[in-house]
KOLGU-280665 format. One record per residue (C-alpha): residue in one letter; x, y, z. Coordinates in steps of 0.001 Angstrom, whole numbers, padded with zeros to 6 digits, always signed. Each point is the difference from the previous one (the first is absolute). Layout:
AXYZ/...
This chain:
X+005116+036322+030243/X+000668-003324+001792/X-000161+001742+003448/X-003535+000944-001087/X-000915-003510-000797/X-002514-002055+001966/X-001237-002332-002669/X+002837-002618+000842/X-001704-000748+003283/X-002517-002830+000401/X-003516+000997-000459/X+000989+003313-001488/X-000670+000382-003681/X+000068+003100-002183/X-003451+001129+000961/X+000724-000222+003638/X+003292+001728-000464/X-001672+002922-001544/X-002391+000189+003025/X+003051+000101+002344/X+001467+002945-001991/X-003314+001614-000028/X+000039+000012+003750/X+003241+001965-000317/X+002140-002965+000967/X+002332+000321-002944/X+003105-001542+001144/X+001214-002643+002417/X+001399+002910+002355/X-003476+001342+000232/X-001528-003241+000745/X+002390-000491+002751/X-000611+003084+001607/X-003776-000866+000516/X-001613-002123+002647/X-003134-001237-002047/X-001787+000524-003322/X-001140+003715-000149/X-003285-000783-001497/X-001312-003259+001930/X-003263+000137-002087/X+001858-000723-003274/X-001685-003374-001249/X+003238-000841-002051/X+002312+000348+003099/X-001982-000918+003079/X+000372-003623-000759/X+003805+000286+000178/X+001861+000314+003394/X+001849+003081+000304/X+002332-001666+002469/X+000796-002845-002429/X+000628+002562-002808/X+002309+002020+002167/X+001974-003078+000858/X+000398-000794-003599/X+001145+003370-001014/X+002611-000128+002793/X+001283-003228-001433/X-000215+001654-003539/X+001990+003008+001036/X+002719-002408+001378/X-000041-001951-003441/X+000481+003428-001749/X+002880+001030+002099/X+001418-003360-000569/X-000140+000565-003697/X-002188-003203-000302/X-001480+000699-003577/X-001016-003734-000343/X-002202+000650+002880/X-002035+002450-001972/X+000419-001772-003117/X-001815-003083+001152/X-002867+001950+001723/X-000861+002783-002650/X-002353-000895-002877/X+001806-000580-003242/X-001347+003227-001306/X+001286+001973+002870/X+003690-001034+000118/X+000787+003356-001588/X-000012+001190+003483/X+003317-001694+000646/X+001638+002553-002633/X-000190+002535+002892/X+002155-001914+002240/X+002890+002382+000921/X+003383-001129-000634/X-000635-003145-002148/X+001816-001101-002901/X-002513-000830-002891/X+000811-001459-003348/X-002176-000204-003314/X+000673-003255-001563/X-001098-001743-003333/X+001150-002943-001802/X-000114-001195-003819/X-000139-003689-000847/X+000214-002379-002724/X-003678-000795+000329/X-002743-000873+002575/X+000337-003790+000187/X+001789-002049+002780/X+002812-000361-002428/X+000455+003658-000605/X+002988+001864+001608/X+001022+003525+000940/X+001756+001942-002624/X+000456+003422+001713/X-001033+001655+003314/X-000177+003795+000424/X+000261+001565+003524/X-000517+003608+000635/X+000853+001127+003528/X+001530+003129+001795/X-000087+001939-003325/X+002230-002716-001718/X-000852-002505-002673/X+001489-003549-000128/X-000391-002700-002515/X+000730-003663+000430/X+000407-002323-002993/X-000180-003662-000463/X+003494-001220-000986/X+001742+002940+001510/X-000949+001192+003465/X-003324-001689+000866/X+001757-001565+002912/X+000611+003533+001547/X-003697+000699+000434/X-000498-001879+003332/X+002526+002046+001966/X-001203+003224-001417/X-003658-000389+000709/X+000662-000941+003500/X+000917+003540+000836/X-003570+001156-000333/X-002879+000145+002340/X-002734+000463-002309/X-000881-001243-003399/X-002197+001676-002748/X-001160-002085-003169/X-003059-000249-002149/X-001395-003499+000332/X+003234-001205+001742/X-001766-001953+002520/X-001213-002384-002482/X+002714+000142-002493/X+003410+001716+000382/X+000688-000816+003713/X-001068-003808-000239/X+001972-000285-003367/X+003220+001429+001565/X-000471-002386+003017/X-000420-002915-002332/X+002917+000608-002268/X+002481+002054+002363/X-000989-001556+003189/X-000512+003445+001409/X-002218+000158+003180/X-001662+003429+000316/X-000498+001111+003598/X-000790+003641-000990/X-003314+001771+000319/X-001608+000356-003407/X-002376+002443-001812/X-001480-001796-003173/X-001421+002891-002054/X-002370-002393-001875/X-002362+000158+003196/X+000349+003649+000791/X-000633+000998-003461/X-002984-002198-000366/X-001388+001389+003070/X+000181+003266-001558/X-001783-001299-003245/X+003238-000279-002058/X+000407-003483-001826/X+001447-001353-003255/X+003311-000837+001140/X+003080+002049+000535/X-000271+001664-003320/X-003644+000603+000249/X+000378+001638+003303/X+002849+002156-001170/X-001900+001163-003018/X-003345+000776+002196/X+002311+002134+002315/X+001888+002021-002550/X+003254-001688+000131/X+001981-000758-003174/X+003075-001748-000974/X+001659+001695-002913/X+000715-002374-002868/X-001136-003046+001849/X-003952+000743-000236/X-000823-002819-002121/X+002242-002856+001584/X-001402-002511+002543/X+001210-003204+001677/X-000013-002140-003016/X+002096+002397-001897/X+002350-000224+002932/X+000283-003671-000463/X+000775+000307-003621/X+002714+002652+000768/X+001827-002429+002367/X-000261-002851-002712/X+001411+002365-002734/X+002888+001116+002351/X+000929-003705+000755/X-000204-000945-003685/X+001871+003132-001387/X+002413+000928+003076/X-001290+003642-001162/X+000209+001982+003016/X-002677+002571-001445/X-002618-002757+000625/X+001290-000217+003606/X+000022+003763+000533/X-003449+000502-001290/X-001198-002845+002444/X+001627+001672+002813/X-001480+003270-000935/X-003510-001606-000055/X+000661-001587+003480/X+001258+003155+001449/X-003068+002008-001239/X-002120-002681+001633/X+001892+000380+003244/X+000479+003846+000271/X-003849+000598-001019/X-000852-002217+003245/X+001113+002907+001966/X-002010+002497-002066/X-003032-002237+000332/X+000326-000338+003793/X+000206+003686+000546/X-002839+000654-002077/X-002131-002668+001705/X+001006+001293+003531/X-001014+003575-001005/X-003385-001446-001227/X-000455-001966+003318/X+000727+003077+002253/X-001935+002089-002067/X-003041-002204+000755/X+000435+000003+003874/X-002968+001869+001449/X+001600+000952+003588/X+003561+000286-000427/X+002213+002716-001659/X+003450-001596-000812/X+002497+001591-002425/X-000101-001844-003370/X+003312-002135-000724/X+002112+001795-002546/X+001504-001621-003037/X+003692-000390+000209/X+002048+000889-003189/X+000774-002990-001872/X+003448-001107-001146/X+000866-000072-003727/X+000265-003565-001234/X+003292-001005-001391/X-001731-002333-002568/X-001891+001119-003161/X-002398-001812-002026/X+001326-000159-003601/X-002615+001001-002529/X+001107-002627-002669/X-000169-002716+002619/X-003552+000887+000804/X-000987-000008-003549/X+001533-003301-000400/X-001557-001522+002989/X-003532+001211-000739/X+000152-001811-003501/X+000667-003255+002134/X-003362+000244+001604/X-003027-000882-002096/X-002588+002657-000076/X+002366+002731+001028/X+000935+002786-002353/
């Protein structure tokens, strides 16, 4: 999809990009084979110099060949960064954190990472210091609201500086009409999380608190099961969103991205722990 993209260029938004495709210029290679706009009377294109666009696409192609994802990240609209997912040969990772709260004095409790068919967890007091080395291996990060929450939180607490490209599903899904937070989007798109349906971020805070007080590993394992569900569901949401985006393209026929087979989580939510934690939150049965 990225090699069909023109909306990263100055002066070309989604409407003009569609006009370019409509003229049969559906990829960089097609444009570079031309000497001028095919329909010079097109009012949406005649104000844009073909020679200038040609030069920009030559530069774009060089950036692509050099695997410069950040070149595209900084130029694509936030709701179009999904196109980075098609970049060949990149390593992408889904990421989600749990914390002790939302305030400035809050800290990270667990981080779940899903990448290359493998789930990893990082726990405060155990192996959180290993996260920095692990995350540096990846080219593209996938989060939900990570731009505003997860990534700044990690930088503040762990000092990790993120230089990867980033797809924040909050913007992509909102553009498709799906809002209501991660759980709301999952529900709207038919994604379930067996045994964890009624838990939310506040329950995650309580699970950590109970774990610290009791040292009962079932509280930690339930928290990790919840954190992992948040993380692996990011890929499910991304694939569904990419398919929806592609289906809306009027002038391109691109194969849909297929859902990969998700690994089995080692951690299981304990039903007794869930019943206990729900009783600790007022108004939750």
